[in-house]
Structures are given as structure tokens and as C-alpha cells.
N, C-alpha and C positions, 0 to 999 in steps of 0.2 A: 706312296713314295716309290720311286723307281728302284730296281734291285741294286744299281750301282750306288745310289745315294744311301740305301739301307746299310751297305757295307761300312761306310764311313760313320754313319750315325751309331752303329753298334760298337765302334771302337771306344774303349775307355778314354777319358780325357787325358790321363797321364800318357797313354800310348800316342795319342794324336799330338800332344805337345812335344814328345820326343821326336816323332817323325818329321815335324815341320821345322825343327831346329836347324838353322843355317850356320855355316861355319866358313870363315875365311881360310882357316888352316886346311880343311879338306879341299876347298875350291882351289886354293893356290898350289897345293901339292899335285892335284890332278892337272892343273894348267901347266905347271913346271914340267911334268912328264910329257904332255902332248906338245907343248911349245918347244921343249928340248929336242924332241924327235924332228920337228920341223927345222929347227936351227941346225942340227947335225946334217940333215939332208941338204939344206941350203949351202952349207959350207963345203960339203963333198962335191956338189954340182958346181958351185962357184969356183972351186980350186981345180976343177977338171981332173979329179982323182980317178983311178981305174974304174971302169964301168959306170961313170957318172951319169951317162944317158939312161941307164936302166933304172935310176932312181927318180926319173921325171914323173912317171905315173904314181910311184910311191909317195913322192912329195905332194902330188896333186890330191891323192886320197887323204893324206894327213891334213891338208889345208881345207879341203871342201867339207870335211867333217867337223870343222869349227862351226858349221851351221848348227850343230846340236848344242854347242855352247851358247851361240847367239840366241837360239831358241830358248834355252834355259834362262838366259839373262832377261828376256822379255817378261818372265815371271818373277824376276828379282830373287831367284833362289840359289844360284851357284855359290854366291858369297854372302856373308852377313853384311858387308859394307855395300851400301847403295851406290857409292861412287865407283867401286870396283865393278859392280854389275853393269852400270851405265858405260863406263870406259871400255871394259872388255867387249861388251856387246857392240859398241860402235866400231872398234877395231876389226872385229870379225865381220861386221857388215861391210866395211870398206873392202876387205880382202875378197868378199864374195859377191860384190855388186848388189848388196841387199840392204837398203837403208834401214837402220835399226829402229828409228822412231816410227817409220811407216810400218815396219814388220810387226812391231808390238801390237798395233791396233788390228792389223790383218790377222795376227795369230790369236788374239783374244776373241775375235769374232769366230774364228775356227773352233775354239774351245766352247764357245757359247752355243754354236749351231753345228756341232760335229756331224758331218755326213748327211746333213739335211739339205736336200736339193733346193736351190734358190736362196738359201740363207748362208751356208758355209762357203766363204770365198775360195777355199781350196778346190771346190768343185767347179768353179767358173770356167776353167780351161778344159774340163772333162778329163777322164782317164782313158788311156789307150785301149781301144776296144777291138783292135785287130793286131796280128803279129807285126805287120808293117808299121802300124802306128806305135807299137811298143818300141820297135827299133829306133824310130824317130824320136820318141820321148826319151829313151834311155841315152841317146847320143848326147844329150845335154844342150844341143843347139837351140831348141825352143826356149829353154830357160834363159840362155844368154840374150837371145833376141827380146824376150819379154822383159827382162830386167833393164836392158838398155832403153827400151821404150818407156818403162815406168820411170826411170831416172830422168829421162828427157821431159816427161810430163810434169814431174815434181819440180824440176828446175824451172820450168815455164810457169809454175804456180798453180798447176792443175792437180789439186789434192782434194778431190770432191767425192771420193768413195764414201758410201754411207757408213762404213765402219770407222771412219776417221772423225772424231768429234770436231765441231767447228773451232773449239778453243785450242785444238792441237794442230790445226792445219798450218799455222805460221811456223811452228817448230819443225814440222815434217818438211816443209819447203826449204827452210833455212839449212837443215842438215843436208838435204839433197844438193843444194848449191855448194856447200863446203866440200861435199864429196866430188862434185863435178870439177871443182878447182883442183882437188887432190889428184884426180885422174889426169887432168891436164898437165900437172907437174910430172906425173909418171911418164906420160908420153914424151915430154920434153927430155926427160932423163935418158930415154932410150937412144937419143941422138948421140949421146956421149958414151954410153955403156949399155950393152944388152943384158946386163946382169939380172934385172927384174924380169925380163922375158923368160929367162931360163929357170929362175928359182921360184917364180910366182905365176906369171901369166900363162905360159904354156902348160905347166903342171896342173893348174886348176881346170883347164880345158880337158886334159887327159883324165883327170880324176872325177869329173862331174858324173859320168855314167854310174860309178859305184854309189854315189849319193842318190841318184834317181832311183836305182833299184831298191836301196834301203828305204827311201821315203814311200815308195809305192806299197811296200809291205805294211805300213802303218794303218792304212784304211782301205787299201785296194780290195775290191770285191767283198767288202763288209756290208751288212744290211744297212739301208738308209733309215735308221731308227734313232731315237733319242738316247736309248740305253747305252752307256759307254762300255758295258760288258759285251755288247754285240757289235757296235759300230767301229770298234778299234781292235787291233791285233797286237798281241805280245808275241815276239819272236824269240825262241830259244836259240842261243848262239854262243860263240866262244867268249872267253874272258877278254881276249884281244879286241874283239868286235865291241863288246860292252864298254871297254875302256875308250876305244876310239869314238864311240857314239855317246859318251857320257851317260851310260846306263839307259838311254832312251829306247833300246829294244824292249824294255819293260814299259810298253806304251799304253796298255790298258791301265796299268797302275798309275801312270802319269796323268791320264785323262780323268780317272776317277778321283784323284786327290792331287791336283796340280801344285798345291803349296808345298809338297814334299820335295826337297832338294835331291839332286841326282844321286848323291852318295847314300841316301836313305831308301832309294827305290828297291834295292834287293830285300831289305827288311819288310817293306810293304808287300812285295811280291810273296814273301813267305806267309804273310797273314791272309792273303786272298787268293792264293794259287788255285785252290780247289773250286773257286767260283768263276774262273776265267771261262769264257765261252768261245773265243776265237783266238787260236794260237797257230804258230807255224814252227816246224822243226828246222829252223835255219833259213837263210835267204835263198840258198840254192833250191831248197824244196818249195819255198813259196813261189819263186819265179817259175819253176817247172810247172806247178799247178796253175799258176796264172796264165801261162801260155797254152797249157793243155785245154783250158776252158775257152780258148780263142782259136782252136784248131778249125 
């Protein structure tokens, strides 16, 4: 048995049952806070209040970190209600050009083959291995190009990745086509009002670099081994950052026991903190170390 598996096997059944308990109340309370901040920024920008332009990157960071909620929804853990998990996941996917049905299968394959070359789909695009490549990666431009290409392929009916089961390909394509229709309506709306440009489209472009840095810390420069204690990194960070990322900086904990909902990850962290192998003292420290290794 691998060390990461042994940790979960050693937990008493009552503790495991408590850790995996999902809660609509906890999920909706967190969503109200995150969504409320997005709504406040949108109103401030839309009304053109003083320094509205300074809130564009703030709004972008708030929106792009809905990725962490969509990610959680693929596991069906942020809410007890399956309808809430599915609905919220699809809304987040639309805002981020990240089809929810496709992402679920992509992400489950990532969990099954975390950091294993040739198996983990997250490694298909490679990690930035030079400082210039890091700048290009963190700009977010490769992400938008890749997602636009993915959506075009899915709309055309090309959903043939090996991690997508044959039985699910129809659903994946159908969702992408509905998303394409939605984006078409958004483009049409810009002819009459630029509001969505200012409160959504431009902000997510400005905010994407923050998400790229965050995501790179999850597995970047971790050993290419099966042990989740070694191939994944937990990053110690502020309460604000943990709130924004739905506690996913506790990323080793999430990979070791993915059935645990976001609000229980701090409790799981306390149980296994002494066994963590790869950690970082904040995203600034991780980034500095990552770039130092590419000097």
C-alpha cells in the first residue's frame, strides 16, 4: 500500500464519515461570499464609480478563481445537492470557457494518473521549462487559445480523447454546442451594450495570470511518481487566498482524499500535516523557487 493510501486506511470510520459529509449550507454560504464580491465589483464597474478601472483585475481574479469551484463540482463535493453541483459547475464553466462535462472526465483522469507522464492529461501541454516560457504560460494567452480550440472541436463533434467514455461523448458535445450558442448571444449583446466586456470579458483576461501561477504550484516541479504525498504540493497561504480558492491550496489533502468537500479540508490537513512531503510557504516563495531553478 502506498503511503498516501495508508493515511486514509488508518483513519477511523467515524472520522472518515465526518470528513466526507457534504453540506448545502456550507457550500451556499461560501458561494454567497464569493459571488457577492463579484456582484459588488460588477456594480461598481458598471456604474462607473470612482476608480472603477482599478477593479478590473480584481474582478478578473474573483471570476477566474471560480475555476476552483468548478473543479470541486466535478467531484460533486461543494454541495450536498447534485443539482446544485451540476448547475453551479456549468455556470462556472461558461464564465471560464471551460466546458463542465468535458472537464469532469479530464480532471478525473488527472486524479487517476496524477503527474504520470503519458497518462495525466494535465501534462500534455508540458510545464514551462524556461523563464520566457513561464512568462508566456502565465500570461494566460495559451489557455484562451487552447480552450477556444477545444470548444471548436467539441462543437464539431470531435470528443475522442481517451479519458472521455464513449457513453458520455454525446453529452460533452451537446453541452459545448449550447455554450457556443451562449457565446454567440454574448457577442450579439456587445453591439447594444459593452457592459459584459467591462464586467466579465476583459477582467477574466486580466485575472488569468493569477490563476496560472496558482495552478502551477499544485504539481509544478513535483516528482513524477504515483504517491500523492510526493507528486502534489500543499501551499501555506493566507485565509483570503484559501477563501478565494475554496481551500484548494490544501492540495495534497484533496488528492489523497478527493471525496472530502472544501470546507473539511482544513480538518483533514490537521490530521495529516506531519506526513506532507512537498509544501511551499506561499505562492510568491513557490514562484521564486520555480524561476530560480530555471535560471
